[in-house]
Jmol script that loads the backbone (N, CA, C; Angstrom):
load data "model"
ATOM      1  N   UNK A   1      49.144-102.386-210.538  1.00  0.00           N
ATOM      2  CA  UNK A   1      49.587-103.757-210.548  1.00  0.00           C
ATOM      3  C   UNK A   1      51.075-103.779-210.229  1.00  0.00           C
ATOM      4  N   UNK A   2      51.479-104.682-209.364  1.00  0.00           N
ATOM      5  CA  UNK A   2      52.882-104.774-208.979  1.00  0.00           C
ATOM      6  C   UNK A   2      53.677-105.508-210.040  1.00  0.00           C
ATOM      7  N   UNK A   3      54.862-104.989-210.262  1.00  0.00           N
ATOM      8  CA  UNK A   3      55.778-105.685-211.156  1.00  0.00           C
ATOM      9  C   UNK A   3      56.746-106.479-210.302  1.00  0.00           C
ATOM     10  N   UNK A   4      57.604-107.244-210.941  1.00  0.00           N
ATOM     11  CA  UNK A   4      58.558-108.036-210.173  1.00  0.00           C
ATOM     12  C   UNK A   4      59.525-107.146-209.405  1.00  0.00           C
ATOM     13  N   UNK A   5      59.789-105.942-209.899  1.00  0.00           N
ATOM     14  CA  UNK A   5      60.663-105.019-209.181  1.00  0.00           C
ATOM     15  C   UNK A   5      59.980-104.492-207.925  1.00  0.00           C
ATOM     16  N   UNK A   6      58.644-104.270-208.012  1.00  0.00           N
ATOM     17  CA  UNK A   6      57.915-103.757-206.862  1.00  0.00           C
ATOM     18  C   UNK A   6      57.798-104.793-205.752  1.00  0.00           C
ATOM     19  N   UNK A   7      57.870-106.065-206.091  1.00  0.00           N
ATOM     20  CA  UNK A   7      57.724-107.133-205.102  1.00  0.00           C
ATOM     21  C   UNK A   7      58.979-107.331-204.275  1.00  0.00           C
ATOM     22  N   UNK A   8      60.056-106.661-204.618  1.00  0.00           N
ATOM     23  CA  UNK A   8      61.296-106.777-203.857  1.00  0.00           C
ATOM     24  C   UNK A   8      61.339-105.696-202.796  1.00  0.00           C
ATOM     25  N   UNK A   9      61.777-106.051-201.590  1.00  0.00           N
ATOM     26  CA  UNK A   9      61.920-105.039-200.553  1.00  0.00           C
ATOM     27  C   UNK A   9      63.262-104.334-200.712  1.00  0.00           C
ATOM     28  N   UNK A  10      63.608-103.462-199.767  1.00  0.00           N
ATOM     29  CA  UNK A  10      64.823-102.645-199.888  1.00  0.00           C
ATOM     30  C   UNK A  10      66.099-103.493-199.888  1.00  0.00           C
ATOM     31  N   UNK A  11      66.051-104.697-199.327  1.00  0.00           N
ATOM     32  CA  UNK A  11      67.244-105.548-199.309  1.00  0.00           C
ATOM     33  C   UNK A  11      67.406-106.341-200.599  1.00  0.00           C
ATOM     34  N   UNK A  12      66.432-106.250-201.489  1.00  0.00           N
ATOM     35  CA  UNK A  12      66.516-106.976-202.736  1.00  0.00           C
ATOM     36  C   UNK A  12      65.902-108.360-202.665  1.00  0.00           C
ATOM     37  N   UNK A  13      65.363-108.729-201.508  1.00  0.00           N
ATOM     38  CA  UNK A  13      64.715-110.035-201.354  1.00  0.00           C
ATOM     39  C   UNK A  13      63.221-109.897-201.591  1.00  0.00           C
ATOM     40  N   UNK A  14      62.583-110.932-202.110  1.00  0.00           N
ATOM     41  CA  UNK A  14      61.139-110.845-202.332  1.00  0.00           C
ATOM     42  C   UNK A  14      60.392-110.767-200.999  1.00  0.00           C
ATOM     43  N   UNK A  15      59.252-110.072-201.020  1.00  0.00           N
ATOM     44  CA  UNK A  15      58.414-109.971-199.826  1.00  0.00           C
ATOM     45  C   UNK A  15      57.763-111.324-199.569  1.00  0.00           C
ATOM     46  N   UNK A  16      57.779-111.718-198.317  1.00  0.00           N
ATOM     47  CA  UNK A  16      57.163-112.974-197.920  1.00  0.00           C
ATOM     48  C   UNK A  16      55.917-112.631-197.116  1.00  0.00           C
ATOM     49  N   UNK A  17      54.753-113.157-197.530  1.00  0.00           N
ATOM     50  CA  UNK A  17      53.547-112.840-196.758  1.00  0.00           C
ATOM     51  C   UNK A  17      53.640-113.425-195.358  1.00  0.00           C
ATOM     52  N   UNK A  18      52.958-112.752-194.428  1.00  0.00           N
ATOM     53  CA  UNK A  18      52.953-113.227-193.043  1.00  0.00           C
ATOM     54  C   UNK A  18      52.228-114.559-192.952  1.00  0.00           C
ATOM     55  N   UNK A  19      52.775-115.518-192.208  1.00  0.00           N
ATOM     56  CA  UNK A  19      52.062-116.792-192.066  1.00  0.00           C
ATOM     57  C   UNK A  19      50.813-116.594-191.213  1.00  0.00           C
ATOM     58  N   UNK A  20      49.797-117.435-191.428  1.00  0.00           N
ATOM     59  CA  UNK A  20      48.593-117.292-190.614  1.00  0.00           C
ATOM     60  C   UNK A  20      48.903-117.554-189.147  1.00  0.00           C
ATOM     61  N   UNK A  21      48.100-116.972-188.302  1.00  0.00           N
ATOM     62  CA  UNK A  21      48.313-117.147-186.864  1.00  0.00           C
ATOM     63  C   UNK A  21      47.970-118.578-186.485  1.00  0.00           C
ATOM     64  N   UNK A  22      48.986-119.307-186.089  1.00  0.00           N
ATOM     65  CA  UNK A  22      48.798-120.729-185.779  1.00  0.00           C
ATOM     66  C   UNK A  22      47.925-120.938-184.556  1.00  0.00           C
ATOM     67  N   UNK A  23      48.029-120.066-183.565  1.00  0.00           N
ATOM     68  CA  UNK A  23      47.246-120.275-182.350  1.00  0.00           C
ATOM     69  C   UNK A  23      45.755-120.167-182.638  1.00  0.00           C
ATOM     70  N   UNK A  24      45.359-119.224-183.474  1.00  0.00           N
ATOM     71  CA  UNK A  24      43.946-119.083-183.826  1.00  0.00           C
ATOM     72  C   UNK A  24      43.480-120.300-184.605  1.00  0.00           C
ATOM     73  N   UNK A  25      44.296-120.760-185.540  1.00  0.00           N
ATOM     74  CA  UNK A  25      43.939-121.947-186.315  1.00  0.00           C
ATOM     75  C   UNK A  25      43.854-123.187-185.439  1.00  0.00           C
ATOM     76  N   UNK A  26      44.767-123.305-184.481  1.00  0.00           N
ATOM     77  CA  UNK A  26      44.740-124.456-183.577  1.00  0.00           C
ATOM     78  C   UNK A  26      43.475-124.450-182.717  1.00  0.00           C
ATOM     79  N   UNK A  27      43.109-123.292-182.200  1.00  0.00           N
ATOM     80  CA  UNK A  27      41.910-123.195-181.368  1.00  0.00           C
ATOM     81  C   UNK A  27      40.670-123.509-182.198  1.00  0.00           C
ATOM     82  N   UNK A  28      40.589-122.953-183.402  1.00  0.00           N
ATOM     83  CA  UNK A  28      39.430-123.205-184.264  1.00  0.00           C
ATOM     84  C   UNK A  28      39.335-124.684-184.634  1.00  0.00           C
ATOM     85  N   UNK A  29      40.459-125.300-184.972  1.00  0.00           N
ATOM     86  CA  UNK A  29      40.456-126.727-185.303  1.00  0.00           C
ATOM     87  C   UNK A  29      40.090-127.584-184.112  1.00  0.00           C
ATOM     88  N   UNK A  30      40.575-127.200-182.927  1.00  0.00           N
ATOM     89  CA  UNK A  30      40.255-127.951-181.716  1.00  0.00           C
ATOM     90  C   UNK A  30      38.770-127.863-181.391  1.00  0.00           C
ATOM     91  N   UNK A  31      38.204-126.682-181.538  1.00  0.00           N
ATOM     92  CA  UNK A  31      36.766-126.523-181.283  1.00  0.00           C
ATOM     93  C   UNK A  31      35.967-127.363-182.270  1.00  0.00           C
ATOM     94  N   UNK A  32      36.336-127.324-183.538  1.00  0.00           N
ATOM     95  CA  UNK A  32      35.634-128.133-184.542  1.00  0.00           C
ATOM     96  C   UNK A  32      35.738-129.616-184.257  1.00  0.00           C
ATOM     97  N   UNK A  33      36.925-130.060-183.858  1.00  0.00           N
ATOM     98  CA  UNK A  33      37.133-131.465-183.530  1.00  0.00           C
ATOM     99  C   UNK A  33      36.323-131.858-182.298  1.00  0.00           C
ATOM    100  N   UNK A  34      36.287-130.991-181.296  1.00  0.00           N
ATOM    101  CA  UNK A  34      35.502-131.257-180.089  1.00  0.00           C
ATOM    102  C   UNK A  34      34.023-131.387-180.422  1.00  0.00           C
ATOM    103  N   UNK A  35      33.521-130.477-181.257  1.00  0.00           N
ATOM    104  CA  UNK A  35      32.104-130.527-181.626  1.00  0.00           C
ATOM    105  C   UNK A  35      31.793-131.811-182.371  1.00  0.00           C
ATOM    106  N   UNK A  36      32.694-132.237-183.253  1.00  0.00           N
ATOM    107  CA  UNK A  36      32.482-133.480-184.003  1.00  0.00           C
ATOM    108  C   UNK A  36      32.405-134.681-183.059  1.00  0.00           C
ATOM    109  N   UNK A  37      33.358-134.811-182.161  1.00  0.00           N
ATOM    110  CA  UNK A  37      33.365-135.965-181.265  1.00  0.00           C
ATOM    111  C   UNK A  37      32.261-135.891-180.226  1.00  0.00           C
ATOM    112  N   UNK A  38      31.877-134.681-179.841  1.00  0.00           N
ATOM    113  CA  UNK A  38      30.739-134.529-178.931  1.00  0.00           C
ATOM    114  C   UNK A  38      29.479-135.045-179.605  1.00  0.00           C
ATOM    115  N   UNK A  39      29.316-134.754-180.881  1.00  0.00           N
ATOM    116  CA  UNK A  39      28.168-135.225-181.639  1.00  0.00           C
ATOM    117  C   UNK A  39      28.139-136.756-181.690  1.00  0.00           C
ATOM    118  N   UNK A  40      29.299-137.378-181.959  1.00  0.00           N
ATOM    119  CA  UNK A  40      29.383-138.843-181.978  1.00  0.00           C
ATOM    120  C   UNK A  40      29.054-139.415-180.601  1.00  0.00           C
ATOM    121  N   UNK A  41      29.580-138.799-179.559  1.00  0.00           N
ATOM    122  CA  UNK A  41      29.369-139.285-178.195  1.00  0.00           C
ATOM    123  C   UNK A  41      27.890-139.225-177.822  1.00  0.00           C
ATOM    124  N   UNK A  42      27.243-138.115-178.110  1.00  0.00           N
ATOM    125  CA  UNK A  42      25.829-137.955-177.754  1.00  0.00           C
ATOM    126  C   UNK A  42      24.966-138.970-178.501  1.00  0.00           C
ATOM    127  N   UNK A  43      25.240-139.176-179.793  1.00  0.00           N
ATOM    128  CA  UNK A  43      24.456-140.154-180.543  1.00  0.00           C
ATOM    129  C   UNK A  43      24.637-141.545-179.934  1.00  0.00           C
ATOM    130  N   UNK A  44      25.875-141.926-179.668  1.00  0.00           N
ATOM    131  CA  UNK A  44      26.131-143.246-179.095  1.00  0.00           C
ATOM    132  C   UNK A  44      25.487-143.413-177.733  1.00  0.00           C
ATOM    133  N   UNK A  45      25.519-142.358-176.935  1.00  0.00           N
ATOM    134  CA  UNK A  45      24.936-142.411-175.601  1.00  0.00           C
ATOM    135  C   UNK A  45      23.416-142.503-175.640  1.00  0.00           C
ATOM    136  N   UNK A  46      22.806-141.768-176.550  1.00  0.00           N
ATOM    137  CA  UNK A  46      21.348-141.709-176.591  1.00  0.00           C
ATOM    138  C   UNK A  46      20.719-142.695-177.578  1.00  0.00           C
ATOM    139  N   UNK A  47      21.520-143.513-178.239  1.00  0.00           N
ATOM    140  CA  UNK A  47      20.970-144.480-179.200  1.00  0.00           C
ATOM    141  C   UNK A  47      19.984-145.419-178.526  1.00  0.00           C
ATOM    142  N   UNK A  48      20.262-145.819-177.311  1.00  0.00           N
ATOM    143  CA  UNK A  48      19.349-146.716-176.598  1.00  0.00           C
ATOM    144  C   UNK A  48      18.036-146.017-176.266  1.00  0.00           C
ATOM    145  N   UNK A  49      18.064-144.705-176.105  1.00  0.00           N
ATOM    146  CA  UNK A  49      16.855-143.960-175.752  1.00  0.00           C
ATOM    147  C   UNK A  49      15.929-143.827-176.950  1.00  0.00           C
ATOM    148  N   UNK A  50      16.472-143.419-178.104  1.00  0.00           N
ATOM    149  CA  UNK A  50      15.592-143.180-179.239  1.00  0.00           C
ATOM    150  C   UNK A  50      15.475-144.355-180.199  1.00  0.00           C
ATOM    151  N   UNK A  51      16.125-145.465-179.915  1.00  0.00           N
ATOM    152  CA  UNK A  51      16.066-146.621-180.819  1.00  0.00           C
ATOM    153  C   UNK A  51      14.636-147.102-181.027  1.00  0.00           C
ATOM    154  N   UNK A  52      13.903-147.275-179.965  1.00  0.00           N
ATOM    155  CA  UNK A  52      12.530-147.760-180.075  1.00  0.00           C
ATOM    156  C   UNK A  52      11.578-146.745-180.653  1.00  0.00           C
ATOM    157  N   UNK A  53      11.926-145.460-180.562  1.00  0.00           N
ATOM    158  CA  UNK A  53      11.045-144.414-181.078  1.00  0.00           C
ATOM    159  C   UNK A  53      11.232-144.186-182.569  1.00  0.00           C
ATOM    160  N   UNK A  54      12.448-144.369-183.064  1.00  0.00           N
ATOM    161  CA  UNK A  54      12.716-144.078-184.474  1.00  0.00           C
ATOM    162  C   UNK A  54      12.795-145.352-185.316  1.00  0.00           C
ATOM    163  N   UNK A  55      13.342-146.425-184.751  1.00  0.00           N
ATOM    164  CA  UNK A  55      13.473-147.691-185.471  1.00  0.00           C
ATOM    165  C   UNK A  55      12.488-148.691-184.865  1.00  0.00           C
ATOM    166  N   UNK A  56      11.310-148.826-185.457  1.00  0.00           N
ATOM    167  CA  UNK A  56      10.275-149.669-184.857  1.00  0.00           C
ATOM    168  C   UNK A  56      10.569-151.154-185.017  1.00  0.00           C
ATOM    169  N   UNK A  57      10.192-151.909-184.027  1.00  0.00           N
ATOM    170  CA  UNK A  57      10.314-153.353-184.081  1.00  0.00           C
ATOM    171  C   UNK A  57       9.557-153.940-182.905  1.00  0.00           C
ATOM    172  N   UNK A  58       9.138-155.186-183.069  1.00  0.00           N
ATOM    173  CA  UNK A  58       8.511-155.889-181.947  1.00  0.00           C
ATOM    174  C   UNK A  58       9.550-156.201-180.880  1.00  0.00           C
ATOM    175  N   UNK A  59      10.785-156.354-181.310  1.00  0.00           N
ATOM    176  CA  UNK A  59      11.876-156.695-180.410  1.00  0.00           C
ATOM    177  C   UNK A  59      12.708-155.428-180.133  1.00  0.00           C
ATOM    178  N   UNK A  60      12.817-154.988-178.879  1.00  0.00           N
ATOM    179  CA  UNK A  60      13.609-153.788-178.574  1.00  0.00           C
ATOM    180  C   UNK A  60      15.088-153.941-178.943  1.00  0.00           C
ATOM    181  N   UNK A  61      15.580-155.183-178.887  1.00  0.00           N
ATOM    182  CA  UNK A  61      16.977-155.419-179.240  1.00  0.00           C
ATOM    183  C   UNK A  61      17.224-155.108-180.720  1.00  0.00           C
ATOM    184  N   UNK A  62      16.261-155.470-181.575  1.00  0.00           N
ATOM    185  CA  UNK A  62      16.397-155.191-183.010  1.00  0.00           C
ATOM    186  C   UNK A  62      16.406-153.683-183.269  1.00  0.00           C
ATOM    187  N   UNK A  63      15.601-152.934-182.526  1.00  0.00           N
ATOM    188  CA  UNK A  63      15.613-151.470-182.664  1.00  0.00           C
ATOM    189  C   UNK A  63      16.954-150.894-182.250  1.00  0.00           C
ATOM    190  N   UNK A  64      17.510-151.407-181.158  1.00  0.00           N
ATOM    191  CA  UNK A  64      18.810-150.941-180.690  1.00  0.00           C
ATOM    192  C   UNK A  64      19.901-151.273-181.697  1.00  0.00           C
ATOM    193  N   UNK A  65      19.851-152.467-182.270  1.00  0.00           N
ATOM    194  CA  UNK A  65      20.841-152.858-183.269  1.00  0.00           C
ATOM    195  C   UNK A  65      20.732-151.945-184.498  1.00  0.00           C
ATOM    196  N   UNK A  66      19.520-151.600-184.913  1.00  0.00           N
ATOM    197  CA  UNK A  66      19.341-150.700-186.060  1.00  0.00           C
ATOM    198  C   UNK A  66      19.939-149.321-185.764  1.00  0.00           C
ATOM    199  N   UNK A  67      19.729-148.813-184.562  1.00  0.00           N
ATOM    200  CA  UNK A  67      20.290-147.510-184.187  1.00  0.00           C
ATOM    201  C   UNK A  67      21.818-147.573-184.146  1.00  0.00           C
ATOM    202  N   UNK A  68      22.372-148.648-183.602  1.00  0.00           N
ATOM    203  CA  UNK A  68      23.825-148.772-183.511  1.00  0.00           C
ATOM    204  C   UNK A  68      24.459-149.076-184.868  1.00  0.00           C
ATOM    205  N   UNK A  69      23.735-149.757-185.757  1.00  0.00           N
ATOM    206  CA  UNK A  69      24.242-149.961-187.113  1.00  0.00           C
ATOM    207  C   UNK A  69      24.313-148.635-187.872  1.00  0.00           C
ATOM    208  N   UNK A  70      23.352-147.763-187.641  1.00  0.00           N
ATOM    209  CA  UNK A  70      23.408-146.427-188.231  1.00  0.00           C
ATOM    210  C   UNK A  70      24.638-145.683-187.734  1.00  0.00           C
ATOM    211  N   UNK A  71      24.924-145.833-186.467  1.00  0.00           N
ATOM    212  CA  UNK A  71      26.117-145.242-185.843  1.00  0.00           C
ATOM    213  C   UNK A  71      27.383-145.811-186.493  1.00  0.00           C
ATOM    214  N   UNK A  72      27.405-147.125-186.710  1.00  0.00           N
ATOM    215  CA  UNK A  72      28.575-147.776-187.314  1.00  0.00           C
ATOM    216  C   UNK A  72      28.770-147.341-188.768  1.00  0.00           C
ATOM    217  N   UNK A  73      27.688-147.171-189.500  1.00  0.00           N
ATOM    218  CA  UNK A  73      27.788-146.721-190.891  1.00  0.00           C
ATOM    219  C   UNK A  73      28.461-145.347-190.939  1.00  0.00           C
ATOM    220  N   UNK A  74      28.164-144.511-189.976  1.00  0.00           N
ATOM    221  CA  UNK A  74      28.806-143.201-189.915  1.00  0.00           C
ATOM    222  C   UNK A  74      30.309-143.309-189.774  1.00  0.00           C
ATOM    223  N   UNK A  75      30.776-144.248-188.955  1.00  0.00           N
ATOM    224  CA  UNK A  75      32.218-144.436-188.789  1.00  0.00           C
ATOM    225  C   UNK A  75      32.867-145.010-190.051  1.00  0.00           C
ATOM    226  N   UNK A  76      32.146-145.832-190.789  1.00  0.00           N
ATOM    227  CA  UNK A  76      32.684-146.390-192.031  1.00  0.00           C
ATOM    228  C   UNK A  76      32.765-145.296-193.106  1.00  0.00           C
ATOM    229  N   UNK A  77      31.790-144.419-193.128  1.00  0.00           N
ATOM    230  CA  UNK A  77      31.727-143.369-194.140  1.00  0.00           C
ATOM    231  C   UNK A  77      32.744-142.257-193.876  1.00  0.00           C
ATOM    232  N   UNK A  78      33.163-142.069-192.632  1.00  0.00           N
ATOM    233  CA  UNK A  78      34.094-140.969-192.290  1.00  0.00           C
ATOM    234  C   UNK A  78      35.341-140.936-193.174  1.00  0.00           C
ATOM    235  N   UNK A  79      36.092-142.033-193.324  1.00  0.00           N
ATOM    236  CA  UNK A  79      37.282-141.950-194.185  1.00  0.00           C
ATOM    237  C   UNK A  79      36.942-141.688-195.651  1.00  0.00           C
ATOM    238  N   UNK A  80      35.834-142.242-196.104  1.00  0.00           N
ATOM    239  CA  UNK A  80      35.426-142.018-197.488  1.00  0.00           C
ATOM    240  C   UNK A  80      35.062-140.552-197.725  1.00  0.00           C
ATOM    241  N   UNK A  81      34.376-139.956-196.767  1.00  0.00           N
ATOM    242  CA  UNK A  81      34.038-138.541-196.914  1.00  0.00           C
ATOM    243  C   UNK A  81      35.287-137.675-196.843  1.00  0.00           C
ATOM    244  N   UNK A  82      36.283-138.098-196.074  1.00  0.00           N
ATOM    245  CA  UNK A  82      37.554-137.367-196.031  1.00  0.00           C
ATOM    246  C   UNK A  82      38.241-137.367-197.384  1.00  0.00           C
ATOM    247  N   UNK A  83      38.154-138.485-198.094  1.00  0.00           N
ATOM    248  CA  UNK A  83      38.747-138.572-199.425  1.00  0.00           C
ATOM    249  C   UNK A  83      38.027-137.627-200.391  1.00  0.00           C
ATOM    250  N   UNK A  84      36.740-137.475-200.227  1.00  0.00           N
ATOM    251  CA  UNK A  84      35.962-136.604-201.095  1.00  0.00           C
ATOM    252  C   UNK A  84      36.128-135.139-200.706  1.00  0.00           C
ATOM    253  N   UNK A  85      36.131-134.851-199.411  1.00  0.00           N
ATOM    254  CA  UNK A  85      36.120-133.466-198.944  1.00  0.00           C
ATOM    255  C   UNK A  85      37.505-132.828-198.971  1.00  0.00           C
ATOM    256  N   UNK A  86      38.567-133.598-198.814  1.00  0.00           N
ATOM    257  CA  UNK A  86      39.920-133.025-198.785  1.00  0.00           C
ATOM    258  C   UNK A  86      40.260-132.218-200.038  1.00  0.00           C
ATOM    259  N   UNK A  87      39.978-132.713-201.227  1.00  0.00           N
ATOM    260  CA  UNK A  87      40.258-131.873-202.404  1.00  0.00           C
ATOM    261  C   UNK A  87      39.427-130.588-202.434  1.00  0.00           C
ATOM    262  N   UNK A  88      38.207-130.660-201.912  1.00  0.00           N
ATOM    263  CA  UNK A  88      37.388-129.453-201.848  1.00  0.00           C
ATOM    264  C   UNK A  88      37.998-128.433-200.887  1.00  0.00           C
ATOM    265  N   UNK A  89      38.549-128.927-199.778  1.00  0.00           N
ATOM    266  CA  UNK A  89      39.193-128.028-198.816  1.00  0.00           C
ATOM    267  C   UNK A  89      40.429-127.387-199.423  1.00  0.00           C
ATOM    268  N   UNK A  90      41.171-128.144-200.216  1.00  0.00           N
ATOM    269  CA  UNK A  90      42.337-127.575-200.885  1.00  0.00           C
ATOM    270  C   UNK A  90      41.932-126.518-201.910  1.00  0.00           C
ATOM    271  N   UNK A  91      40.813-126.746-202.545  1.00  0.00           N
ATOM    272  CA  UNK A  91      40.388-125.836-203.607  1.00  0.00           C
ATOM    273  C   UNK A  91      39.687-124.587-203.076  1.00  0.00           C
ATOM    274  N   UNK A  92      38.784-124.755-202.105  1.00  0.00           N
ATOM    275  CA  UNK A  92      37.952-123.643-201.637  1.00  0.00           C
ATOM    276  C   UNK A  92      38.368-123.095-200.278  1.00  0.00           C
ATOM    277  N   UNK A  93      39.279-123.743-199.606  1.00  0.00           N
ATOM    278  CA  UNK A  93      39.740-123.260-198.310  1.00  0.00           C
ATOM    279  C   UNK A  93      39.242-124.139-197.176  1.00  0.00           C
ATOM    280  N   UNK A  94      40.125-124.408-196.257  1.00  0.00           N
ATOM    281  CA  UNK A  94      39.788-125.291-195.148  1.00  0.00           C
ATOM    282  C   UNK A  94      38.763-124.686-194.202  1.00  0.00           C
ATOM    283  N   UNK A  95      38.830-123.379-194.028  1.00  0.00           N
ATOM    284  CA  UNK A  95      37.885-122.724-193.114  1.00  0.00           C
ATOM    285  C   UNK A  95      36.450-122.904-193.606  1.00  0.00           C
ATOM    286  N   UNK A  96      36.210-122.670-194.887  1.00  0.00           N
ATOM    287  CA  UNK A  96      34.871-122.822-195.444  1.00  0.00           C
ATOM    288  C   UNK A  96      34.387-124.260-195.332  1.00  0.00           C
ATOM    289  N   UNK A  97      35.235-125.206-195.678  1.00  0.00           N
ATOM    290  CA  UNK A  97      34.833-126.611-195.640  1.00  0.00           C
ATOM    291  C   UNK A  97      34.609-127.072-194.198  1.00  0.00           C
ATOM    292  N   UNK A  98      35.447-126.607-193.256  1.00  0.00           N
ATOM    293  CA  UNK A  98      35.238-126.955-191.850  1.00  0.00           C
ATOM    294  C   UNK A  98      33.914-126.382-191.356  1.00  0.00           C
ATOM    295  N   UNK A  99      33.621-125.150-191.746  1.00  0.00           N
ATOM    296  CA  UNK A  99      32.349-124.540-191.351  1.00  0.00           C
ATOM    297  C   UNK A  99      31.171-125.319-191.921  1.00  0.00           C
ATOM    298  N   UNK A 100      31.257-125.703-193.186  1.00  0.00           N
ATOM    299  CA  UNK A 100      30.180-126.494-193.793  1.00  0.00           C
ATOM    300  C   UNK A 100      30.052-127.860-193.126  1.00  0.00           C
ATOM    301  N   UNK A 101      31.172-128.469-192.774  1.00  0.00           N
ATOM    302  CA  UNK A 101      31.163-129.774-192.135  1.00  0.00           C
ATOM    303  C   UNK A 101      30.499-129.710-190.756  1.00  0.00           C
ATOM    304  N   UNK A 102      30.881-128.722-189.965  1.00  0.00           N
ATOM    305  CA  UNK A 102      30.295-128.575-188.633  1.00  0.00           C
ATOM    306  C   UNK A 102      28.814-128.219-188.741  1.00  0.00           C
ATOM    307  N   UNK A 103      28.470-127.376-189.717  1.00  0.00           N
ATOM    308  CA  UNK A 103      27.061-127.033-189.912  1.00  0.00           C
ATOM    309  C   UNK A 103      26.256-128.264-190.315  1.00  0.00           C
ATOM    310  N   UNK A 104      26.833-129.117-191.148  1.00  0.00           N
ATOM    311  CA  UNK A 104      26.153-130.354-191.530  1.00  0.00           C
ATOM    312  C   UNK A 104      25.927-131.279-190.351  1.00  0.00           C
ATOM    313  N   UNK A 105      26.928-131.383-189.466  1.00  0.00           N
ATOM    314  CA  UNK A 105      26.757-132.212-188.271  1.00  0.00           C
ATOM    315  C   UNK A 105      25.676-131.635-187.368  1.00  0.00           C
ATOM    316  N   UNK A 106      25.676-130.317-187.213  1.00  0.00           N
ATOM    317  CA  UNK A 106      24.665-129.678-186.369  1.00  0.00           C
ATOM    318  C   UNK A 106      23.271-129.876-186.957  1.00  0.00           C
ATOM    319  N   UNK A 107      23.163-129.773-188.280  1.00  0.00           N
ATOM    320  CA  UNK A 107      21.876-129.977-188.929  1.00  0.00           C
ATOM    321  C   UNK A 107      21.391-131.417-188.748  1.00  0.00           C
ATOM    322  N   UNK A 108      22.301-132.375-188.884  1.00  0.00           N
ATOM    323  CA  UNK A 108      21.930-133.780-188.663  1.00  0.00           C
ATOM    324  C   UNK A 108      21.458-134.025-187.238  1.00  0.00           C
ATOM    325  N   UNK A 109      22.134-133.454-186.270  1.00  0.00           N
ATOM    326  CA  UNK A 109      21.722-133.604-184.875  1.00  0.00           C
ATOM    327  C   UNK A 109      20.373-132.940-184.628  1.00  0.00           C
ATOM    328  N   UNK A 110      20.157-131.781-185.260  1.00  0.00           N
ATOM    329  CA  UNK A 110      18.881-131.094-185.115  1.00  0.00           C
ATOM    330  C   UNK A 110      17.749-131.931-185.706  1.00  0.00           C
ATOM    331  N   UNK A 111      17.999-132.545-186.855  1.00  0.00           N
ATOM    332  CA  UNK A 111      16.976-133.388-187.484  1.00  0.00           C
ATOM    333  C   UNK A 111      16.646-134.576-186.582  1.00  0.00           C
ATOM    334  N   UNK A 112      17.671-135.200-185.991  1.00  0.00           N
ATOM    335  CA  UNK A 112      17.419-136.317-185.075  1.00  0.00           C
ATOM    336  C   UNK A 112      16.601-135.851-183.887  1.00  0.00           C
ATOM    337  N   UNK A 113      16.951-134.688-183.352  1.00  0.00           N
ATOM    338  CA  UNK A 113      16.240-134.174-182.182  1.00  0.00           C
ATOM    339  C   UNK A 113      14.803-133.776-182.468  1.00  0.00           C
ATOM    340  N   UNK A 114      14.520-133.321-183.687  1.00  0.00           N
ATOM    341  CA  UNK A 114      13.173-132.849-184.019  1.00  0.00           C
ATOM    342  C   UNK A 114      12.305-133.878-184.727  1.00  0.00           C
ATOM    343  N   UNK A 115      12.876-135.029-185.062  1.00  0.00           N
ATOM    344  CA  UNK A 115      12.108-136.055-185.775  1.00  0.00           C
ATOM    345  C   UNK A 115      11.055-136.666-184.859  1.00  0.00           C
ATOM    346  N   UNK A 116       9.796-136.641-185.288  1.00  0.00           N
ATOM    347  CA  UNK A 116       8.757-137.299-184.495  1.00  0.00           C
ATOM    348  C   UNK A 116       8.965-138.814-184.477  1.00  0.00           C
ATOM    349  N   UNK A 117       8.301-139.480-183.580  1.00  0.00           N
ATOM    350  CA  UNK A 117       8.474-140.929-183.444  1.00  0.00           C
ATOM    351  C   UNK A 117       7.807-141.671-184.600  1.00  0.00           C
ATOM    352  N   UNK A 118       8.079-142.981-184.657  1.00  0.00           N
ATOM    353  CA  UNK A 118       7.499-143.834-185.691  1.00  0.00           C
ATOM    354  C   UNK A 118       5.979-143.847-185.584  1.00  0.00           C
ATOM    355  N   UNK A 119       5.469-143.785-184.366  1.00  0.00           N
ATOM    356  CA  UNK A 119       4.021-143.803-184.164  1.00  0.00           C
ATOM    357  C   UNK A 119       3.354-142.577-184.794  1.00  0.00           C
ATOM    358  N   UNK A 120       4.090-141.480-184.897  1.00  0.00           N
ATOM    359  CA  UNK A 120       3.523-140.245-185.439  1.00  0.00           C
ATOM    360  C   UNK A 120       3.633-140.157-186.953  1.00  0.00           C
ATOM    361  N   UNK A 121       4.818-140.426-187.513  1.00  0.00           N
ATOM    362  CA  UNK A 121       5.008-140.221-188.956  1.00  0.00           C
ATOM    363  C   UNK A 121       5.357-141.493-189.716  1.00  0.00           C
ATOM    364  N   UNK A 122       5.335-142.631-189.065  1.00  0.00           N
ATOM    365  CA  UNK A 122       5.557-143.896-189.750  1.00  0.00           C
ATOM    366  C   UNK A 122       6.986-144.095-190.201  1.00  0.00           C
ATOM    367  N   UNK A 123       7.154-144.637-191.392  1.00  0.00           N
ATOM    368  CA  UNK A 123       8.504-144.989-191.897  1.00  0.00           C
ATOM    369  C   UNK A 123       9.339-143.772-192.273  1.00  0.00           C
ATOM    370  N   UNK A 124       8.761-142.592-192.248  1.00  0.00           N
ATOM    371  CA  UNK A 124       9.561-141.390-192.502  1.00  0.00           C
ATOM    372  C   UNK A 124      10.541-141.136-191.349  1.00  0.00           C
ATOM    373  N   UNK A 125      10.234-141.627-190.154  1.00  0.00           N
ATOM    374  CA  UNK A 125      11.114-141.405-188.991  1.00  0.00           C
ATOM    375  C   UNK A 125      12.495-142.034-189.195  1.00  0.00           C
ATOM    376  N   UNK A 126      12.603-143.328-189.555  1.00  0.00           N
ATOM    377  CA  UNK A 126      13.940-143.848-189.766  1.00  0.00           C
ATOM    378  C   UNK A 126      14.619-143.271-191.004  1.00  0.00           C
ATOM    379  N   UNK A 127      13.852-142.868-192.017  1.00  0.00           N
ATOM    380  CA  UNK A 127      14.437-142.272-193.204  1.00  0.00           C
ATOM    381  C   UNK A 127      15.090-140.935-192.856  1.00  0.00           C
ATOM    382  N   UNK A 128      14.403-140.145-192.044  1.00  0.00           N
ATOM    383  CA  UNK A 128      14.983-138.864-191.623  1.00  0.00           C
ATOM    384  C   UNK A 128      16.204-139.098-190.753  1.00  0.00           C
TER     385      UNK A 128
END
end "model"
wireframe off; spacefill off
backbone 0.3
color backbone group
């Protein structure tokens, strides 16, 4: 175990740990941010395609509105989830929380992609 004397270098100053490599952190954060916005873009782009398959209605416009309202709820929840997740990132590390966040987005996209239509599984489709 190091004592306070051992923590001093030959000049008498305390050892300062090396800062993390900023370029690696910047690239990792940029990739995570790109994946997040790509996910939002794809959902918004394809909402018109899967609206009638997942959100049933006699009126196609109502199905589209339901799909786009789901999209809007996601944007409203984003700041609230940031308030909840930020303390977790401070406590457990940003890398772990970013990995969990990106994995959650990927899982949500996978569920949307694999969900059968309303005709196949009924009201479970919009719930999923």
